[in-house]
C-alpha positions as a Markdown table, in Angstrom:
| # | Residue | x | y | z |
|---|---|---|---|---|
| 1 | Met | 0.2 | 0.2 | -0.1 |
| 2 | Gly | 2.6 | 2.4 | -1.0 |
| 3 | Asn | 0.4 | 5.3 | -1.8 |
| 4 | Leu | -1.2 | 5.3 | 1.6 |
| 5 | Ala | 2.5 | 5.4 | 3.2 |
| 6 | Gly | 2.4 | 7.8 | 5.8 |
| 7 | Val | -1.3 | 8.0 | 6.1 |
| 8 | Leu | -1.7 | 4.2 | 7.4 |
| 9 | Pro | -0.2 | 3.2 | 10.6 |
| 10 | Lys | 2.9 | 0.7 | 10.1 |
| 11 | Glu | 0.9 | -2.0 | 11.6 |
| 12 | Met | -1.6 | -2.1 | 9.1 |
| 13 | His | -1.5 | -4.4 | 5.8 |
| 14 | Val | -3.9 | -5.7 | 3.4 |
| 15 | Arg | -3.6 | -9.5 | 2.4 |
| 16 | Glu | -6.1 | -11.8 | 0.3 |
| 17 | Ile | -9.0 | -13.4 | 2.2 |
| 18 | Thr | -7.7 | -16.7 | 3.6 |
| 19 | Arg | -8.5 | -19.3 | 6.1 |
| 20 | Ala | -6.8 | -17.2 | 8.8 |
| 21 | Ala | -9.1 | -14.1 | 8.1 |
| 22 | Gly | -12.2 | -16.7 | 8.3 |
| 23 | Glu | -11.0 | -18.0 | 11.8 |
| 24 | Ala | -10.3 | -14.1 | 12.9 |
| 25 | Trp | -13.9 | -13.2 | 11.8 |
| 26 | Gln | -15.4 | -16.0 | 13.8 |
| 27 | Lys | -13.4 | -15.1 | 17.1 |
| 28 | Gln | -13.1 | -11.3 | 16.8 |
| 29 | Trp | -16.3 | -10.1 | 15.2 |
| 30 | Arg | -19.0 | -12.6 | 15.2 |
| 31 | Pro | -19.4 | -12.5 | 19.0 |
| 32 | Asn | -20.4 | -8.8 | 18.9 |
| 33 | Asn | -21.9 | -8.1 | 15.6 |
| 34 | Glu | -25.0 | -6.9 | 16.1 |
| 35 | Arg | -25.3 | -5.5 | 12.4 |
| 36 | Thr | -27.8 | -7.1 | 9.7 |
| 37 | Pro | -27.6 | -7.2 | 6.1 |
| 38 | Pro | -27.4 | -4.8 | 4.2 |
| 39 | Glu | -26.1 | -2.5 | 7.0 |
| 40 | Gly | -23.1 | -5.4 | 7.4 |
| 41 | Gly | -23.3 | -8.3 | 9.5 |
| 42 | Trp | -22.8 | -10.7 | 6.6 |
| 43 | Asp | -21.4 | -14.1 | 7.1 |
| 44 | Trp | -18.2 | -13.6 | 5.3 |
| 45 | Pro | -16.9 | -17.5 | 5.1 |
| 46 | Asp | -20.0 | -18.5 | 3.7 |
| 47 | Ile | -20.0 | -15.5 | 1.0 |
| 48 | Trp | -16.1 | -16.1 | 0.4 |
| 49 | Thr | -16.5 | -19.8 | -0.3 |
| 50 | Asp | -19.8 | -19.3 | -2.6 |
| 51 | Arg | -18.0 | -16.4 | -4.8 |
| 52 | Lys | -14.7 | -19.0 | -5.1 |
| 53 | Arg | -17.0 | -21.5 | -6.4 |
| 54 | His | -18.9 | -19.5 | -8.8 |
| 55 | His | -16.0 | -16.8 | -10.2 |
| 56 | Thr | -12.5 | -17.7 | -11.2 |
| 57 | Glu | -11.5 | -14.0 | -11.0 |
| 58 | Leu | -12.1 | -12.2 | -7.6 |
| 59 | Phe | -11.0 | -9.2 | -5.8 |
| 60 | His | -10.8 | -9.7 | -2.2 |
| 61 | Ala | -9.0 | -8.1 | 0.8 |
| 62 | Ala | -8.5 | -8.7 | 4.5 |
| 63 | Val | -7.4 | -5.6 | 6.0 |
| 64 | Trp | -5.2 | -6.2 | 9.2 |
| 65 | Phe | -3.8 | -4.3 | 12.1 |
| 66 | Gly | -1.0 | -6.6 | 13.3 |
| 67 | Asp | -3.0 | -10.1 | 14.2 |
| 68 | Arg | -6.3 | -7.9 | 14.4 |
| 69 | Leu | -8.7 | -8.6 | 11.3 |
| 70 | Cys | -10.2 | -4.8 | 10.9 |
| 71 | Gly | -11.8 | -5.2 | 7.5 |
| 72 | Leu | -12.9 | -7.4 | 4.6 |
| 73 | Ala | -13.8 | -6.9 | 1.2 |
| 74 | Leu | -15.2 | -8.9 | -1.9 |
| 75 | Gly | -15.4 | -7.9 | -5.4 |
| 76 | Val | -16.2 | -9.6 | -8.8 |
| 77 | Pro | -14.6 | -7.8 | -11.6 |
| 78 | Asn | -16.4 | -7.4 | -14.9 |
| 79 | Arg | -15.1 | -6.3 | -18.4 |
| 80 | Thr | -15.3 | -2.5 | -17.1 |
| 81 | Ala | -15.0 | -2.4 | -13.4 |
| 82 | Val | -14.1 | -4.1 | -10.1 |
| 83 | Val | -17.7 | -4.2 | -8.8 |
| 84 | Leu | -17.3 | -4.4 | -4.9 |
| 85 | Glu | -20.3 | -6.5 | -3.3 |
| 86 | Gly | -19.3 | -5.8 | 0.1 |
| 87 | Val | -16.7 | -4.2 | 2.5 |
| 88 | Glu | -17.3 | -4.0 | 6.2 |
| 89 | Gly | -15.2 | -3.2 | 9.1 |
| 90 | Asp | -14.6 | -4.7 | 12.4 |
| 91 | Pro | -17.9 | -4.0 | 14.3 |
| 92 | Asn | -16.1 | -4.0 | 17.7 |
| 93 | Ser | -15.8 | -0.3 | 18.9 |
| 94 | Asp | -12.2 | -0.6 | 19.3 |
| 95 | Asn | -11.4 | -1.3 | 15.8 |
| 96 | Pro | -8.0 | 0.2 | 15.4 |
| 97 | Ala | -8.4 | 0.8 | 11.8 |
| 98 | Lys | -12.1 | 2.4 | 12.4 |
| 99 | Gly | -12.0 | 5.1 | 9.6 |
| 100 | Leu | -9.1 | 3.8 | 7.5 |
| 101 | Val | -10.7 | 0.4 | 6.3 |
| 102 | Leu | -12.7 | 1.7 | 3.4 |
| 103 | Leu | -9.9 | 3.8 | 2.1 |
| 104 | Thr | -7.5 | 1.2 | 2.1 |
| 105 | Val | -9.9 | -1.2 | 0.3 |
| 106 | Leu | -10.5 | 1.4 | -2.2 |
| 107 | Glu | -6.7 | 1.8 | -2.7 |
| 108 | Ala | -6.3 | -1.8 | -3.1 |
| 109 | Ala | -9.3 | -2.2 | -5.6 |
| 110 | Thr | -7.9 | 0.8 | -7.6 |
| 111 | Cys | -4.4 | -0.9 | -7.8 |
| 112 | Tyr | -6.4 | -4.2 | -8.7 |
| 113 | Ala | -8.3 | -2.4 | -11.4 |
| 114 | Gln | -5.2 | -0.8 | -13.0 |
| 115 | Ile | -3.5 | -4.3 | -13.1 |
| 116 | Thr | -6.1 | -6.1 | -14.5 |
| 117 | Gly | -7.1 | -3.4 | -17.2 |
| 118 | Arg | -10.4 | -2.3 | -15.6 |
| 119 | Gln | -11.3 | 1.7 | -15.9 |
| 120 | Glu | -13.6 | 2.0 | -12.8 |
| 121 | Ile | -14.6 | 1.0 | -9.4 |
| 122 | Trp | -18.1 | 0.2 | -8.5 |
| 123 | Leu | -19.6 | 0.2 | -5.2 |
| 124 | Lys | -22.8 | -2.2 | -5.4 |
| 125 | Glu | -26.0 | -1.3 | -4.0 |
| 126 | Pro | -24.7 | 1.0 | -1.3 |
| 127 | Ala | -26.7 | 0.2 | 2.1 |
| 128 | Asn | -28.3 | 3.7 | 2.7 |
| 129 | Glu | -28.3 | 7.3 | 1.8 |
| 130 | Arg | -25.4 | 8.0 | 4.3 |
| 131 | Leu | -23.1 | 5.9 | 2.6 |
| 132 | Val | -24.1 | 7.2 | -1.0 |
| 133 | Ser | -23.2 | 10.7 | 0.3 |
| 134 | His | -19.9 | 9.6 | 2.0 |
| 135 | Tyr | -18.7 | 7.6 | -1.3 |
| 136 | Val | -19.9 | 10.9 | -3.3 |
| 137 | Asp | -18.6 | 13.6 | -1.1 |
| 138 | Ala | -15.5 | 11.9 | 0.5 |
| 139 | Tyr | -14.3 | 9.7 | -2.4 |
| 140 | Gly | -15.5 | 11.2 | -5.5 |
| 141 | Phe | -17.8 | 8.5 | -6.8 |
| 142 | Glu | -21.3 | 9.2 | -8.7 |
| 143 | Leu | -24.6 | 7.6 | -8.0 |
| 144 | Val | -26.1 | 6.0 | -10.9 |
| 145 | Thr | -28.7 | 3.1 | -11.6 |
| 146 | Asp | -28.4 | 0.2 | -13.8 |
| 147 | Lys | -31.0 | -1.3 | -16.3 |
| 148 | Ala | -32.8 | -3.1 | -13.4 |
| 149 | His | -33.1 | 0.1 | -11.4 |
| 150 | Lys | -30.4 | -1.1 | -8.8 |
| 151 | Pro | -28.3 | 1.8 | -7.5 |
| 152 | Tyr | -24.3 | 1.6 | -7.6 |
| 153 | Cys | -21.5 | 4.2 | -7.1 |
| 154 | Arg | -18.8 | 4.3 | -9.8 |
| 155 | Lys | -15.4 | 6.0 | -10.3 |
| 156 | Arg | -12.9 | 5.8 | -12.9 |
| 157 | Val | -9.4 | 5.2 | -11.9 |
């Protein structure tokens, strides 16, 4: 995450989602997670298993602060974009990366998009208007609607 050097604490790093991330999710997140979809609270190991089974190419990221799992993200690339289907931060109030997970995931998705020849990042079906405003105001996304009238936010990279 060289582009974020000086912004992120040295203890933060991004890796692919692995069995260790699934185990950390079970131990660190699940006991205290009161969120419910679409506001978070997803069963990340089940989603991860399903996506791996149905897609040959995936964007996936586990954001760590030392040995603490602080964020997870999963996306499915299409011809144009890396489509982020879900991004979630550690639901615990003492998340050491609070406020940095989305920034980190967007930077990783941008790098992935550029490496794989995609021109955009899409945030699929934002959960609420507050998130849409945040994506637009803080990160420069635009809100659009697909042919099925489902909203998503997109940004050129």
